[in-house]
C-alpha positions as CSV (number, residue, x, y, z in Angstrom):
1,Q,2.6,-6.8,17.3
2,V,1.9,-4.2,14.7
3,Q,-1.8,-3.3,13.5
4,L,-2.6,-2.0,10.3
5,V,-6.0,-0.2,9.4
6,E,-6.7,0.5,5.9
7,S,-9.2,2.7,4.4
8,G,-10.0,4.3,0.9
9,G,-11.1,1.6,-1.6
10,G,-13.9,1.6,-3.5
11,L,-15.7,1.5,-7.0
12,V,-14.3,4.0,-9.7
13,Q,-14.5,4.4,-13.6
14,A,-11.5,3.9,-15.6
15,G,-9.5,7.0,-15.8
16,G,-10.7,8.2,-12.2
17,S,-8.7,8.4,-8.8
18,L,-8.6,6.8,-5.5
19,R,-6.7,7.5,-2.5
20,L,-5.4,4.6,0.2
21,S,-4.5,5.1,3.4
22,C,-3.1,2.9,6.2
23,V,-2.2,3.8,9.6
24,A,0.1,1.7,11.8
25,S,0.2,1.2,15.5
26,G,1.7,-0.9,18.3
27,S,5.1,-2.0,18.6
28,L,6.8,-0.2,15.6
29,F,10.3,-0.1,14.4
30,S,12.7,3.0,13.5
31,R,13.9,1.1,10.5
32,N,11.0,0.2,8.5
33,S,9.1,0.1,5.3
34,M,5.4,0.8,4.6
35,G,3.6,0.0,1.2
36,W,1.3,-1.7,-0.6
37,Y,0.5,-4.8,-2.5
38,R,-2.4,-5.9,-4.5
39,Q,-4.0,-9.4,-5.3
40,A,-6.5,-10.0,-8.0
41,P,-8.8,-12.9,-8.5
42,G,-6.8,-15.9,-9.1
43,K,-3.2,-14.4,-9.0
44,E,-0.7,-13.9,-6.6
45,R,-0.3,-11.1,-4.2
46,T,2.1,-8.5,-5.8
47,L,4.0,-5.3,-5.2
48,V,2.7,-2.0,-6.0
49,A,4.7,0.6,-4.1
50,T,6.8,0.5,-1.0
51,M,8.8,3.6,0.9
52,M,11.4,3.1,3.6
53,H,11.3,5.2,6.5
54,T,14.3,6.9,4.6
55,G,12.2,8.2,2.0
56,T,13.3,5.7,-0.5
57,Q,10.4,4.4,-2.9
58,N,9.9,1.4,-5.0
59,Y,7.1,1.1,-7.5
60,V,5.9,-1.8,-9.7
61,D,6.5,-0.7,-13.6
62,S,2.9,-0.7,-14.6
63,V,1.6,1.9,-11.6
64,K,4.9,4.4,-12.6
65,G,3.6,7.7,-13.2
66,R,0.3,6.8,-12.0
67,F,0.9,6.1,-8.6
68,T,2.2,8.0,-5.7
69,I,3.0,6.6,-2.5
70,A,3.7,8.8,0.8
71,R,4.1,8.7,4.2
72,D,3.5,10.9,7.3
73,N,5.7,9.4,9.6
74,A,4.6,11.5,12.8
75,K,1.1,9.8,12.1
76,N,2.5,6.4,11.0
77,T,0.4,6.5,8.0
78,V,1.1,5.5,4.3
79,Y,-0.9,6.6,1.4
80,L,-1.3,5.7,-1.9
81,Q,-2.4,8.2,-4.3
82,M,-4.0,6.3,-7.6
83,N,-4.6,8.4,-10.7
84,S,-5.8,7.2,-14.4
85,L,-6.9,4.1,-13.2
86,K,-7.4,1.0,-15.4
87,P,-9.4,-1.8,-15.2
88,E,-6.4,-4.2,-14.7
89,D,-5.8,-2.2,-11.3
90,T,-8.7,-3.9,-10.0
91,A,-7.6,-6.0,-6.7
92,V,-7.7,-6.3,-3.3
93,Y,-5.2,-3.8,-1.8
94,Y,-3.2,-4.8,1.1
95,C,-1.0,-2.6,3.5
96,N,2.3,-3.8,4.3
97,Y,4.7,-3.2,7.2
98,E,8.0,-4.1,7.5
99,G,10.2,-3.6,10.6
100,W,14.0,-4.3,11.0
101,G,14.9,-5.6,14.8
102,A,18.3,-6.5,15.8
103,V,18.3,-9.6,14.1
104,V,15.1,-10.4,12.5
105,K,12.7,-8.8,10.1
106,Y,8.9,-8.5,11.0
107,D,6.2,-8.8,8.3
108,Y,2.6,-7.4,8.9
109,W,-0.3,-7.3,6.7
110,G,-3.6,-5.2,6.9
111,Q,-7.2,-6.9,6.3
112,G,-7.2,-5.5,2.7
113,T,-9.4,-3.0,0.7
114,Q,-11.2,-3.5,-2.5
115,V,-10.1,-1.5,-5.4
116,T,-12.6,-2.0,-8.4
117,V,-12.0,0.0,-11.7
118,S,-14.8,-0.4,-14.4
119,S,-14.3,0.1,-18.0
């Protein structure tokens, strides 16, 4: 099992910044991806940004140039620096951890942290 603890959400005005953090613990995998998804009210959960253990990053187009994902592998922590926030970024943000075993991929989620951007 892998446990994920998120922090850093809150209320911010449009144009402001927030940084989310997520610490992973438990039975971690050497091959893994950590990242962030978000879910706005009445909508599906969608990818925001992910980062492989190799450093490969992936972003949804709407946040490119505004959000930056980073990892501290020694601390098993992933960060999401969110700048130039817009009201449409308002959502619950979920930390995600994917671990690849020999045969099976395992998928874990944090409890979510609310990000609210006021106009």
